[in-house]
MISELUM-823953 format. One record per residue: x, y, z of N, C-alpha, C, CB in turn; chain. Coordinates in nm, 2 decimals. Atoms other than C-alpha are relative to their C-alpha. Glycine has a CB too. Layout:
! residues N
+--------+--------+--------+--------+--------+--------+--------+--------+--------+--------+--------+--------+-------+
:    n.x :    n.y :    n.z :   ca.x :   ca.y :   ca.z :    c.x :    c.y :    c.z :   cb.x :   cb.y :   cb.z : kette :
+--------+--------+--------+--------+--------+--------+--------+--------+--------+--------+--------+--------+-------+
:      X :      Y :      Z :      X :      Y :      Z :      X :      Y :      Z :      X :      Y :      Z :     A :
...
+--------+--------+--------+--------+--------+--------+--------+--------+--------+--------+--------+--------+-------+
This chain:
! residues 120
+--------+--------+--------+--------+--------+--------+--------+--------+--------+--------+--------+--------+-------+
:    n.x :    n.y :    n.z :   ca.x :   ca.y :   ca.z :    c.x :    c.y :    c.z :   cb.x :   cb.y :   cb.z : kette :
+--------+--------+--------+--------+--------+--------+--------+--------+--------+--------+--------+--------+-------+
:  -0.14 :  -0.03 :   0.04 :  -1.13 :  -0.55 :  -0.62 :   0.09 :  -0.02 :   0.12 :   0.01 :   0.15 :  -0.06 :     A :
:  -0.09 :   0.02 :  -0.10 :  -0.83 :  -0.64 :  -0.42 :   0.09 :   0.12 :   0.02 :   0.09 :  -0.12 :  -0.03 :     A :
:  -0.07 :  -0.12 :  -0.03 :  -0.65 :  -0.36 :  -0.24 :   0.11 :  -0.04 :   0.10 :  -0.09 :   0.11 :   0.06 :     A :
:  -0.11 :   0.03 :  -0.09 :  -0.30 :  -0.39 :  -0.08 :   0.04 :   0.12 :   0.08 :   0.12 :  -0.05 :  -0.09 :     A :
:  -0.04 :  -0.10 :  -0.09 :  -0.18 :  -0.20 :   0.21 :   0.10 :  -0.06 :   0.11 :  -0.12 :   0.07 :   0.08 :     A :
:  -0.09 :   0.05 :  -0.11 :   0.08 :  -0.22 :   0.49 :  -0.05 :   0.07 :   0.13 :   0.15 :   0.05 :  -0.03 :     A :
:   0.06 :  -0.04 :  -0.13 :  -0.03 :  -0.20 :   0.85 :   0.11 :   0.01 :   0.11 :  -0.11 :  -0.10 :   0.04 :     A :
:  -0.09 :  -0.02 :  -0.12 :   0.14 :  -0.09 :   1.17 :  -0.01 :  -0.13 :   0.09 :  -0.03 :   0.12 :   0.08 :     A :
:  -0.01 :   0.12 :  -0.08 :   0.22 :  -0.34 :   1.44 :  -0.13 :  -0.03 :   0.08 :   0.11 :   0.02 :   0.11 :     A :
:   0.13 :   0.02 :  -0.07 :  -0.13 :  -0.30 :   1.60 :  -0.11 :  -0.04 :  -0.10 :  -0.04 :   0.12 :   0.08 :     A :
:   0.09 :   0.02 :   0.11 :  -0.29 :  -0.36 :   1.26 :  -0.12 :   0.10 :   0.00 :  -0.06 :  -0.15 :   0.01 :     A :
:   0.11 :  -0.10 :   0.00 :  -0.49 :  -0.04 :   1.30 :   0.02 :   0.11 :  -0.11 :   0.00 :   0.07 :   0.14 :     A :
:  -0.03 :  -0.12 :   0.09 :  -0.31 :   0.22 :   1.07 :   0.07 :  -0.05 :  -0.12 :   0.08 :   0.10 :   0.07 :     A :
:  -0.07 :   0.03 :   0.13 :  -0.21 :   0.21 :   0.71 :   0.13 :   0.09 :   0.00 :  -0.09 :   0.03 :  -0.12 :     A :
:  -0.13 :  -0.07 :  -0.01 :   0.16 :   0.31 :   0.69 :   0.08 :  -0.03 :  -0.13 :   0.08 :  -0.04 :   0.13 :     A :
:  -0.09 :   0.03 :   0.11 :   0.44 :   0.32 :   0.43 :   0.06 :  -0.14 :   0.01 :   0.12 :   0.10 :  -0.01 :     A :
:  -0.04 :   0.14 :   0.01 :   0.58 :  -0.02 :   0.32 :   0.10 :  -0.04 :   0.10 :   0.06 :  -0.02 :  -0.14 :     A :
:  -0.10 :   0.04 :  -0.09 :   0.89 :  -0.02 :   0.53 :  -0.02 :   0.03 :   0.15 :   0.13 :   0.06 :  -0.04 :     A :
:   0.03 :  -0.04 :  -0.13 :   0.72 :   0.11 :   0.84 :  -0.10 :  -0.10 :   0.07 :  -0.06 :   0.14 :   0.01 :     A :
:   0.10 :   0.09 :  -0.05 :   0.47 :  -0.17 :   0.88 :   0.05 :  -0.14 :   0.03 :  -0.11 :  -0.01 :  -0.09 :     A :
:  -0.03 :   0.14 :  -0.04 :   0.48 :  -0.52 :   1.04 :  -0.08 :  -0.10 :  -0.08 :  -0.03 :  -0.02 :   0.15 :     A :
:   0.09 :   0.09 :   0.07 :   0.20 :  -0.66 :   0.83 :  -0.04 :   0.06 :  -0.14 :  -0.12 :  -0.03 :   0.08 :     A :
:   0.06 :  -0.04 :   0.13 :   0.07 :  -0.65 :   0.47 :  -0.14 :  -0.06 :   0.01 :   0.08 :  -0.06 :  -0.12 :     A :
:   0.15 :   0.03 :  -0.01 :  -0.31 :  -0.66 :   0.43 :  -0.05 :   0.00 :  -0.15 :  -0.08 :   0.09 :   0.09 :     A :
:   0.08 :   0.00 :   0.12 :  -0.51 :  -0.77 :   0.13 :  -0.15 :   0.01 :   0.04 :   0.02 :  -0.14 :  -0.08 :     A :
:   0.14 :  -0.03 :  -0.04 :  -0.86 :  -0.62 :   0.15 :  -0.08 :  -0.01 :  -0.13 :  -0.01 :   0.15 :   0.05 :     A :
:   0.10 :   0.02 :   0.11 :  -1.15 :  -0.72 :  -0.08 :  -0.11 :   0.10 :   0.03 :  -0.05 :  -0.15 :  -0.01 :     A :
:   0.10 :  -0.10 :  -0.03 :  -1.37 :  -0.42 :  -0.10 :  -0.15 :  -0.04 :  -0.03 :   0.02 :   0.13 :  -0.09 :     A :
:   0.14 :   0.06 :   0.02 :  -1.67 :  -0.63 :  -0.23 :  -0.05 :  -0.07 :   0.12 :   0.00 :  -0.09 :  -0.12 :     A :
:   0.04 :   0.08 :  -0.12 :  -1.68 :  -0.87 :   0.06 :   0.03 :   0.07 :   0.13 :   0.07 :  -0.14 :  -0.01 :     A :
:  -0.05 :  -0.07 :  -0.12 :  -1.51 :  -0.63 :   0.31 :   0.08 :  -0.09 :   0.09 :  -0.12 :   0.06 :   0.07 :     A :
:  -0.09 :   0.09 :  -0.08 :  -1.29 :  -0.92 :   0.42 :   0.14 :   0.03 :  -0.03 :  -0.03 :  -0.15 :  -0.03 :     A :
:  -0.14 :  -0.02 :   0.02 :  -0.92 :  -0.90 :   0.46 :   0.09 :  -0.11 :   0.06 :   0.05 :   0.14 :   0.06 :     A :
:  -0.10 :   0.10 :  -0.05 :  -0.61 :  -1.12 :   0.52 :   0.13 :   0.08 :   0.03 :   0.02 :  -0.11 :  -0.11 :     A :
:  -0.13 :  -0.06 :  -0.04 :  -0.30 :  -1.01 :   0.71 :   0.11 :  -0.11 :   0.00 :  -0.01 :   0.07 :   0.14 :     A :
:  -0.11 :   0.09 :  -0.01 :   0.04 :  -1.17 :   0.68 :   0.12 :   0.09 :   0.04 :   0.03 :  -0.08 :  -0.13 :     A :
:  -0.12 :  -0.08 :  -0.04 :   0.39 :  -1.06 :   0.81 :   0.05 :   0.07 :  -0.13 :   0.11 :  -0.10 :   0.06 :     A :
:  -0.06 :  -0.07 :   0.11 :   0.55 :  -0.80 :   0.59 :   0.12 :  -0.07 :  -0.06 :   0.04 :   0.15 :   0.05 :     A :
:  -0.10 :   0.08 :   0.06 :   0.77 :  -0.98 :   0.34 :   0.14 :   0.07 :   0.00 :  -0.03 :  -0.04 :  -0.14 :     A :
:  -0.13 :  -0.07 :   0.00 :   1.04 :  -0.71 :   0.37 :   0.07 :   0.01 :   0.13 :  -0.03 :   0.14 :  -0.05 :     A :
:  -0.05 :  -0.01 :  -0.13 :   1.10 :  -0.74 :   0.74 :   0.15 :  -0.05 :   0.02 :  -0.08 :  -0.07 :   0.10 :     A :
:  -0.13 :   0.06 :  -0.02 :   1.41 :  -0.96 :   0.71 :   0.10 :   0.05 :  -0.10 :  -0.01 :  -0.15 :  -0.02 :     A :
:  -0.10 :  -0.05 :   0.10 :   1.57 :  -0.77 :   0.42 :   0.07 :   0.13 :   0.04 :  -0.08 :   0.03 :  -0.13 :     A :
:  -0.08 :  -0.13 :  -0.02 :   1.84 :  -0.50 :   0.43 :  -0.02 :   0.09 :  -0.11 :   0.15 :  -0.04 :   0.02 :     A :
:   0.02 :  -0.08 :   0.12 :   1.78 :  -0.38 :   0.08 :  -0.12 :  -0.05 :  -0.08 :   0.13 :   0.01 :  -0.09 :     A :
:   0.11 :   0.05 :   0.08 :   1.50 :  -0.40 :  -0.17 :  -0.13 :  -0.02 :   0.07 :   0.03 :  -0.12 :  -0.07 :     A :
:   0.12 :   0.02 :  -0.09 :   1.23 :  -0.37 :   0.10 :  -0.13 :   0.04 :  -0.08 :   0.01 :   0.08 :   0.12 :     A :
:   0.12 :  -0.05 :   0.07 :   0.98 :  -0.17 :  -0.11 :  -0.03 :  -0.09 :  -0.12 :   0.01 :   0.14 :  -0.05 :     A :
:   0.02 :   0.09 :   0.11 :   1.03 :  -0.39 :  -0.41 :  -0.05 :  -0.14 :   0.04 :   0.13 :  -0.02 :  -0.08 :     A :
:   0.05 :   0.13 :  -0.06 :   0.97 :  -0.70 :  -0.20 :  -0.15 :   0.01 :   0.02 :   0.07 :  -0.04 :   0.12 :     A :
:   0.14 :  -0.02 :  -0.02 :   0.63 :  -0.56 :  -0.10 :  -0.08 :   0.00 :  -0.13 :  -0.03 :   0.12 :   0.09 :     A :
:   0.07 :  -0.01 :   0.13 :   0.54 :  -0.47 :  -0.46 :  -0.01 :  -0.14 :  -0.06 :   0.08 :   0.09 :  -0.09 :     A :
:   0.00 :   0.13 :   0.06 :   0.63 :  -0.82 :  -0.58 :  -0.10 :  -0.09 :   0.07 :   0.14 :  -0.07 :   0.01 :     A :
:   0.10 :   0.08 :  -0.07 :   0.42 :  -0.98 :  -0.30 :  -0.14 :   0.04 :  -0.04 :   0.03 :   0.02 :   0.15 :     A :
:   0.14 :  -0.05 :   0.04 :   0.12 :  -0.76 :  -0.38 :  -0.03 :  -0.05 :  -0.15 :   0.00 :   0.15 :   0.00 :     A :
:   0.02 :   0.05 :   0.13 :   0.16 :  -0.85 :  -0.75 :  -0.04 :  -0.14 :  -0.01 :   0.13 :   0.03 :  -0.09 :     A :
:   0.03 :   0.14 :  -0.01 :   0.16 :  -1.22 :  -0.67 :  -0.13 :  -0.03 :   0.06 :   0.11 :  -0.07 :   0.08 :     A :
:   0.13 :   0.02 :  -0.07 :  -0.16 :  -1.17 :  -0.47 :  -0.11 :   0.06 :  -0.09 :   0.00 :   0.07 :   0.13 :     A :
:   0.09 :  -0.06 :   0.10 :  -0.33 :  -1.01 :  -0.78 :  -0.06 :   0.13 :   0.05 :  -0.11 :  -0.09 :  -0.03 :     A :
:   0.05 :  -0.13 :  -0.05 :  -0.36 :  -0.67 :  -0.61 :  -0.01 :   0.10 :  -0.11 :   0.10 :   0.06 :   0.11 :     A :
:   0.03 :  -0.10 :   0.10 :  -0.51 :  -0.40 :  -0.83 :   0.04 :   0.14 :   0.04 :  -0.14 :  -0.01 :  -0.05 :     A :
:  -0.02 :  -0.13 :  -0.06 :  -0.47 :  -0.10 :  -0.60 :   0.09 :  -0.01 :   0.12 :  -0.13 :   0.07 :   0.03 :     A :
:  -0.09 :  -0.01 :  -0.12 :  -0.21 :   0.00 :  -0.34 :  -0.03 :   0.12 :   0.07 :   0.15 :  -0.01 :  -0.05 :     A :
:   0.02 :  -0.12 :  -0.09 :  -0.27 :   0.23 :  -0.05 :   0.14 :   0.06 :   0.01 :  -0.06 :  -0.04 :   0.14 :     A :
:  -0.13 :  -0.06 :   0.00 :   0.00 :   0.49 :  -0.05 :   0.00 :   0.13 :   0.08 :   0.04 :   0.03 :  -0.15 :     A :
:  -0.03 :  -0.12 :  -0.07 :   0.06 :   0.73 :   0.23 :   0.13 :   0.06 :  -0.05 :   0.01 :  -0.02 :   0.16 :     A :
:  -0.13 :  -0.05 :   0.04 :   0.36 :   0.97 :   0.17 :   0.11 :  -0.09 :   0.04 :   0.02 :   0.14 :   0.05 :     A :
:  -0.13 :   0.08 :  -0.02 :   0.70 :   0.80 :   0.14 :  -0.02 :  -0.15 :   0.00 :   0.06 :   0.04 :   0.14 :     A :
:   0.02 :   0.14 :   0.02 :   0.55 :   0.46 :   0.06 :   0.09 :  -0.05 :  -0.10 :  -0.15 :  -0.03 :  -0.03 :     A :
:  -0.08 :   0.04 :   0.11 :   0.74 :   0.44 :  -0.26 :   0.13 :   0.08 :  -0.01 :  -0.08 :   0.01 :  -0.13 :     A :
:  -0.12 :  -0.08 :   0.05 :   1.09 :   0.54 :  -0.37 :  -0.02 :   0.00 :  -0.15 :   0.14 :  -0.07 :   0.05 :     A :
:   0.02 :  -0.01 :   0.15 :   1.14 :   0.61 :  -0.74 :   0.01 :  -0.14 :  -0.06 :   0.11 :   0.09 :  -0.06 :     A :
:  -0.02 :   0.14 :   0.06 :   1.26 :   0.25 :  -0.81 :  -0.12 :  -0.09 :   0.02 :   0.12 :  -0.07 :   0.06 :     A :
:   0.11 :   0.08 :  -0.03 :   0.97 :   0.08 :  -0.64 :  -0.13 :   0.05 :  -0.07 :  -0.03 :  -0.01 :   0.15 :     A :
:   0.11 :  -0.07 :   0.07 :   0.72 :   0.33 :  -0.79 :   0.01 :  -0.05 :  -0.15 :   0.01 :   0.15 :   0.01 :     A :
:  -0.02 :   0.04 :   0.14 :   0.86 :   0.24 :  -1.14 :  -0.04 :  -0.15 :  -0.01 :   0.15 :   0.02 :  -0.05 :     A :
:   0.04 :   0.14 :   0.00 :   0.82 :  -0.13 :  -1.06 :  -0.15 :  -0.02 :   0.01 :   0.06 :  -0.08 :   0.12 :     A :
:   0.14 :   0.01 :  -0.02 :   0.46 :  -0.08 :  -0.95 :  -0.07 :   0.04 :  -0.13 :  -0.05 :   0.08 :   0.11 :     A :
:   0.06 :  -0.05 :   0.13 :   0.38 :   0.12 :  -1.27 :   0.02 :  -0.11 :  -0.11 :   0.07 :   0.13 :  -0.04 :     A :
:  -0.03 :   0.11 :   0.11 :   0.54 :  -0.16 :  -1.49 :  -0.10 :  -0.11 :   0.02 :   0.14 :  -0.05 :   0.01 :     A :
:   0.10 :   0.10 :  -0.02 :   0.30 :  -0.40 :  -1.32 :  -0.14 :   0.04 :  -0.01 :   0.03 :  -0.06 :   0.14 :     A :
:   0.13 :  -0.06 :   0.03 :   0.01 :  -0.18 :  -1.41 :  -0.09 :   0.02 :   0.13 :  -0.08 :  -0.09 :  -0.09 :     A :
:   0.07 :  -0.02 :  -0.13 :  -0.08 :  -0.11 :  -1.04 :  -0.05 :   0.15 :   0.00 :   0.08 :  -0.03 :   0.12 :     A :
:   0.05 :  -0.14 :  -0.03 :  -0.29 :   0.20 :  -0.94 :   0.01 :   0.02 :   0.15 :  -0.14 :   0.01 :  -0.05 :     A :
:  -0.03 :  -0.04 :  -0.13 :  -0.28 :   0.39 :  -0.62 :  -0.12 :   0.07 :   0.07 :   0.12 :   0.08 :   0.00 :     A :
:   0.09 :  -0.08 :  -0.09 :  -0.50 :   0.52 :  -0.34 :   0.09 :   0.08 :   0.09 :  -0.11 :  -0.09 :   0.08 :     A :
:  -0.10 :  -0.09 :  -0.08 :  -0.31 :   0.82 :  -0.20 :  -0.07 :   0.07 :   0.11 :   0.06 :   0.10 :  -0.10 :     A :
:   0.04 :  -0.07 :  -0.13 :  -0.34 :   0.98 :   0.14 :   0.10 :   0.11 :   0.03 :  -0.02 :  -0.10 :   0.11 :     A :
:  -0.09 :  -0.11 :  -0.04 :  -0.20 :   1.29 :   0.29 :   0.09 :  -0.04 :   0.12 :  -0.09 :   0.12 :   0.05 :     A :
:  -0.07 :   0.05 :  -0.11 :  -0.08 :   1.09 :   0.59 :  -0.04 :  -0.14 :   0.03 :  -0.02 :   0.09 :   0.13 :     A :
:   0.04 :   0.14 :  -0.04 :  -0.10 :   0.75 :   0.76 :  -0.14 :   0.01 :   0.05 :   0.09 :  -0.06 :   0.11 :     A :
:   0.14 :  -0.01 :  -0.05 :  -0.47 :   0.68 :   0.83 :  -0.04 :  -0.14 :   0.06 :  -0.09 :   0.04 :  -0.12 :     A :
:   0.06 :   0.12 :  -0.06 :  -0.66 :   0.43 :   1.04 :  -0.07 :  -0.08 :  -0.11 :  -0.09 :   0.03 :   0.12 :     A :
:   0.06 :   0.09 :   0.09 :  -0.79 :   0.13 :   0.85 :  -0.16 :   0.03 :   0.00 :   0.02 :  -0.15 :   0.03 :     A :
:   0.14 :  -0.02 :  -0.01 :  -1.15 :   0.20 :   0.97 :  -0.04 :   0.13 :  -0.08 :  -0.05 :   0.01 :   0.14 :     A :
:   0.02 :  -0.13 :   0.07 :  -1.12 :   0.56 :   0.83 :   0.01 :  -0.03 :  -0.15 :   0.10 :   0.11 :   0.04 :     A :
:  -0.01 :   0.03 :   0.14 :  -1.00 :   0.42 :   0.50 :  -0.12 :  -0.07 :  -0.06 :   0.12 :  -0.09 :  -0.02 :     A :
:   0.12 :   0.08 :   0.05 :  -1.30 :   0.18 :   0.47 :  -0.11 :   0.10 :  -0.02 :  -0.04 :  -0.11 :   0.10 :     A :
:   0.11 :  -0.10 :   0.02 :  -1.54 :   0.47 :   0.53 :   0.02 :   0.09 :  -0.12 :  -0.01 :   0.08 :   0.13 :     A :
:  -0.03 :  -0.09 :   0.12 :  -1.37 :   0.70 :   0.28 :  -0.02 :  -0.07 :  -0.13 :   0.14 :   0.05 :   0.02 :     A :
:   0.02 :   0.08 :   0.13 :  -1.36 :   0.42 :   0.02 :  -0.15 :  -0.02 :  -0.03 :   0.07 :  -0.14 :   0.02 :     A :
:   0.14 :   0.02 :   0.02 :  -1.73 :   0.35 :   0.07 :  -0.07 :   0.12 :  -0.05 :  -0.06 :  -0.05 :   0.13 :     A :
:   0.06 :  -0.13 :   0.04 :  -1.82 :   0.72 :   0.04 :   0.06 :   0.06 :  -0.13 :   0.02 :   0.10 :   0.11 :     A :
:  -0.06 :  -0.06 :   0.11 :  -1.60 :   0.77 :  -0.26 :   0.09 :   0.12 :   0.03 :  -0.10 :   0.04 :  -0.11 :     A :
:  -0.08 :  -0.11 :  -0.04 :  -1.39 :   1.02 :  -0.07 :   0.15 :  -0.04 :   0.02 :  -0.05 :   0.06 :   0.14 :     A :
:  -0.14 :   0.06 :   0.00 :  -1.05 :   0.88 :  -0.17 :   0.06 :   0.03 :  -0.13 :   0.00 :  -0.15 :   0.04 :     A :
:  -0.06 :  -0.03 :   0.12 :  -0.80 :   0.97 :  -0.43 :   0.06 :  -0.12 :  -0.07 :   0.12 :   0.10 :   0.03 :     A :
:  -0.05 :   0.11 :   0.08 :  -0.76 :   0.70 :  -0.69 :   0.08 :   0.06 :  -0.12 :  -0.12 :  -0.09 :  -0.05 :     A :
:  -0.08 :  -0.06 :   0.10 :  -0.48 :   0.77 :  -0.93 :   0.09 :  -0.11 :  -0.06 :   0.08 :   0.11 :   0.06 :     A :
:  -0.10 :   0.09 :   0.07 :  -0.24 :   0.60 :  -1.18 :   0.14 :   0.05 :   0.02 :  -0.04 :  -0.02 :  -0.14 :     A :
:  -0.14 :  -0.06 :  -0.02 :   0.05 :   0.82 :  -1.07 :   0.01 :   0.06 :   0.14 :   0.03 :   0.10 :  -0.10 :     A :
:  -0.03 :  -0.07 :  -0.13 :   0.21 :   0.96 :  -0.75 :   0.09 :   0.11 :  -0.03 :   0.06 :  -0.11 :   0.10 :     A :
:  -0.09 :  -0.12 :   0.01 :   0.35 :   1.31 :  -0.73 :   0.14 :  -0.03 :   0.05 :  -0.07 :   0.12 :   0.07 :     A :
:  -0.14 :   0.02 :  -0.04 :   0.73 :   1.32 :  -0.70 :   0.02 :   0.04 :   0.14 :   0.09 :   0.08 :  -0.10 :     A :
:  -0.02 :  -0.05 :  -0.14 :   0.70 :   1.51 :  -0.37 :  -0.04 :  -0.11 :   0.10 :  -0.08 :   0.13 :   0.02 :     A :
:   0.05 :   0.10 :  -0.09 :   0.53 :   1.20 :  -0.22 :   0.08 :  -0.13 :  -0.01 :  -0.14 :  -0.03 :  -0.03 :     A :
:  -0.09 :   0.12 :   0.01 :   0.81 :   0.96 :  -0.32 :   0.12 :   0.02 :   0.10 :   0.05 :  -0.02 :  -0.14 :     A :
:  -0.11 :   0.00 :  -0.10 :   1.08 :   0.88 :  -0.06 :   0.13 :   0.02 :  -0.08 :   0.01 :  -0.13 :   0.08 :     A :
:  -0.13 :  -0.02 :   0.07 :   1.42 :   1.01 :  -0.17 :   0.09 :  -0.12 :   0.04 :   0.07 :   0.14 :   0.05 :     A :
:  -0.09 :   0.11 :  -0.03 :   1.68 :   0.74 :  -0.19 :   0.13 :   0.04 :   0.07 :   0.05 :  -0.07 :  -0.13 :     A :
+--------+--------+--------+--------+--------+--------+--------+--------+--------+--------+--------+--------+-------+
């Protein structure tokens, strides 16, 4: 399955969409990944939606979601595209994410609690 996430400038930590320099597509079967520049970097508005659209075009099935990754509008867009979420309490290192995913110690959900959405 393909999992989408946004990485910090050092490509070590999973962060909210607008806080990262890179987007990563991770294949949990092969454990390989591909990084590209965050498609929202040059935008003034619609940053989260740009990341959602990019993930959708990459056939992403799951999105990593630390708190404040989505606003209400981008969350609605992801839901309309039938995406699901791996939620975290905070930004986490990619290596920790891989271990937690492998051990089944990760929260897979089809919704995100309102308190974890960024206020507009």
